N, C-alpha and C positions, 0 to 999 in steps of 0.2 A: 548650143552646146548640149551634149547628152548628159542626163543625170548621173551622178556619181554612184557607182555600183560598189556596195560595201564588201562584196566578195573579193574585190581587188586587194583590200587591206589584208584579208586572210591569206590570199595567195602570196603576197610579198612577205608577210610575217612567217609563213611556213618555209618559204625559200631561204630567208635569212636564218631561221633556226637550224636549218640543215646544212648551212655553209660552214666553212672551216673556222670562221670567226664571227659567231652570232652576236657578239657584243660590240661589233665595230662601229655601229652608229653612235652608241652611248660613249664609247671611247673617243671617237672623233669630236663629239660635242664637248666633252670634258677638255680636250686639247684646245679647242677654239676658245672656250671660256677662260682657261688658264692663260692662253696667249694674249687675249684682249684685255683681261682684267675686268671684264664687264660686271662680275659679281663680287669684286674685291670689297671687303669690309661688310658684306651683308651676312647676316646669320642664316643658317639653314633652317628651313621650316617646311612643313608638309603643305602641299597644295591639294585641297580636297573641297569638293563642292557641297559637302553635307550641310555646312552652316548656312551658306547662301540659299540653298534649296529649302532648308527649314524656315528661314526667314520669309521667303516668298510664300511658302505654304501657309504660314501663320498670318501673313498680311492678307492673303486671299480669303482665309477663313474669317478674319475679323471684318473685312469689307462685306462679305456676304451675310454675316450674322447681325450686323448693325444696321439700323434704319438709315436711309439716305439723308444726307445733310440738307436741311431746309433753311436757306438763308434768305 
């Protein structure tokens, strides 16, 4: 299988933005979620990788700066 070419995403994003309904993907996702009730009762929250990324960076820094465990 050939590697994924990132320009493909840019191509389809540009095509979607120029179409008559650029929000149709999000609209359809919302319809499916509402119809299935998959997110019923859940609160809305942001999904951002900043916190996990910071935790990983901190863990790596601590691991490199502390002496190896001698047991």
